[in-house]
N, C-alpha and C positions, 0 to 999 in steps of 0.2 A: 745773227747773220754775219757779223763781223766782230772781232775781238782783238784786244791789245796783245794778248799772248800769241795768237796766230800771226799777227802782223810782224811782231818782233822776230819770230822764228823764220819767216820767209825772208825778211830783210837781212838777217844775220847770215843766211846761207848764200847770199849773193855777194858778200864782201870778199874781195881778193885779199888774202892775208898779207901778201907782199905789199899791197898799197897801204896797209896799216903798220908796216915796219916789222912784220912777223916773218921770220925765215921759215921756209917749208922744205920738205924733202919727200922722197918717193914713199915714205912710210905713212905719211899723213892720209888719213881716211875720211876726215871730216870735210864736207863741202862748205866753204866759207869759213867763218870764224867759229871757234868754240865758245861756249857760254862763259867760261872763265876768262877768255880773252876779251870778250865784250865788257865784262864786269871790270877788269883791270883797266882797260883803255878809257872807260867812262867814269872811273872813280867811285864805283859802288862795290859793295861786298858781293862775292860770288853767290852766297846764300840768297841775298835780296834779288839779284838778277834772275836766279833760278825760279824764285817764287813769282816774279813777274811773268816769266814764260809759262809757268804752270797756272797762271790766273789766280794765284793765292795772295799776291801783294795788292794792297789797295792804295789809291790816291798817291801815286808817285808825284814828286814835286816838279815844278816847271824846270828847275835846274837839272834834275835827273833826266827829264825827257829831252831837254836840249842837248845834254851830253850824249845821250844815246843816239839822238838824231845825227850828231856830228860823227860819231864812230861808225854808224851804219851808212853814212853818206847819203842821207835823205835829201831830196830836193824840196823846194818850198811847199809843193802840194802834199808830198808825203809827210813832211814835218807837221803841217796843219792837221793832217789826218791822224797822226800819232797822238797829238794833243787832244784831238776830239775823242778818240777812242778811250783815252785815260779819263776824260771828264764824264764819259757815259756812266761810270760807276757811281757818280754823285747825282747825275741828272739824266733822265731818259726823255728826250724831247718827242713830242707827238708829231706825226706826219702832218704837214699843212694840207688844207683843203685845196682842191684843184679847180676852182671856179674862176672863170675868166670874166673880168669886168667889161661891161659894154664899151667903155672907152678904149680898151685894148683891141676889141674887135674892130672898132673904127680905124685904128692904126693899121690893121691888116688890109682894110679896104684901100688905104692910101698907097700900099706897095703893089703897083700894077705890073711892073716889068721884071719881077724876080719872084721865085717861089719863097714864101715866108710862112712859118708855122710858129705856134706857141706850144711848148712842151713842158711837162712837169718833171720832177726828179725821177720818176719811173720810166721816162721816155715815152709816155703816152702823148699822142698828138691831141691837144685840147681844142685847137682851132687852126685853120689854115686858109690861105687865099686860093683863088681859082687856079693859078699856075702850080701851086703845090699839089693840088689834087690831080692835075694833068701830069705832073712829073711822076707821081706814084702810080697813076693809072687806076685809082680806086678811090672810093669815098674815104675821107679822113676820119670820121667818127669811128672809134673803136680800134684805130691803128696804133700799135705800139711798135716803135722802130726796132727795139731789141728783138722782139718776137719775129718781126718781119725779116730781120737780117739772119737770125739763127735757125728759125724753124720753118719758114715758108720757102721750101726748096725751089719752087717754080719762080720765085721772085729774086733769087740770088743773082741772076744775071743783070739786074738793074744796077748793082753796085760794082762799078768798074774796078774798084780797089777794095774788094770784099774783105780781105784779111785785115787791112788796116781799120776798116769799119768795125770789125769784131773787136779789135783791141780797144778802140775808142769807147764802144758800147760797154764792155766789161769794166774798163777803168772808171767810167762814169757811174755805173751801178755800184761799184765798190765804194766810191765816195758817198753815194746816196745811202748805202747801207750803214756807213759810219755815222752819217748825220741823223738818220731816222731808224734806229734799230728796232723800234716798236711798231713799224708800219707793216701790218699783216699782208696788205696787197703787194708790197714790194717783196716780202718774203715768199709769197705765193708765186710771183713772177720768176724770181730767182730759182725756186724749186722746179718750176715748169721748164725753164731753159736748161737746167742741169739734167733733167730727165730726158730731154729731147735732143740735146746736142753734145756730142763728145768734145767738140772744140770749146764750147762754153765751159764744160767741166774742167778742161785742162787750163784754160786761161783764168778761171775763177780761183783755182788752186794756187796760182802764182801770187795772188793778192796784190796785183799792181793797181795803182790808182792814178787817174789823170783828170785834170780839169779841162773841159772843152772851152776854148776861147775863140779861136779862129783857125782857118786852114783850108787847104784844098779838098774839095769833094768832087769826085767824078762819077757820073751816072751814064749808063749805056741804055738809052731809051729806045724801045722797039720801033718807034715811029720817026724819030729825028736823029738818032745816032748818039755819038759821044757828046756829053755835056760836061765840060770842065769848069766847075763853079768854085767860087770862093765863099766859104761859110763864115759868117760873123755871128757870135753868140752874145746876146745882150741879157744879162741877168736882171730881172725886174727888181727895182729898189724897194722890196718889201720882204716879208718872211714867207712868201708863198713857195719859194723854191722853183718858180717857173722861169723859163727863158724864152726870149724871142729869137728865132733863128732866121736869118736872111741869106739866101743863096744868090749871089750876084755874078754876072758875066763881065769879063773885061770889055770895054768899049771897042767896037769894031772887030770883035773876035768871031770865029765860027760858032762859038757857043751862044753869043748874043743873037746871031741869026737863027740858031736852033731854038732858042726860047721864043723868039718872035714867031717862028713857024709853028711851034707847039701851041702857042696861044691861038694862032689862026686856025689850026686844025680843030681845036676844041670848039671854037665859035662856029666853024663850018658844019660840025656834026651836031650842033645844037647843045653841046656841052652836057651829055647825058648824065654826068656824075657831078652835080653841083657840090662845091666844097667851100663856098664863101661863108665865113663866120659860123661854122658848125663846130660843136664841141661835144666831147664825151661826157656822160653823166658820172657823178661820183658813185 
């Protein structure tokens, strides 16, 4: 699903030669740096770097990887991803199980005034509170947010900032593919998205990675209008790869009123789509 050679090629193509102190002219036809330029700047032989990009070199040292990361201008997330891809040749970690402990489900019960969900590395929603179900307007079991964003055309209007949502989803799945290259369900999901979405194919080919931590998320709900929420991602302190996501509204904001109205509408209608403490099966 992801490999060191491909990642190096895409990063190399994005480096401005001038920023690396390499003069350019109108005759230059290479986008980004040449392979021999990367090798020279990082202090490795051209032959060794070529073998890295061809997938023929094994077990590059930490020093070589750090040097390459510096030349390619990688940020911290990309640097960690580079090291992880190199380690895959020695160790192929299995995908973790996605079973939610009952204690975590009780935590969701405590979050009453904000949508909250637990997701795994594949962006499957494993569990969610009542407001999360009302926000998505559908039962949460079986919901994969990447599939929801890219393939369910009728649902695209829910995401007020759809293009940024697609960037986040692909960047997250790229990281997951680097962490769990032997996960067949993740590979199947990526294949499905690539078959069904031209935008996903284009973004995936860029090999961008990003770690989701916090930020603005805007939804355009058909019943209560625009909801400008702040998302906080809490990685669970175990090897599960799961995260708790909480979408909060600023106190006194129109979005806070919108969430309150949304919760009331669900109660008034008898809440036909219960979503409290539900989870998908493995």
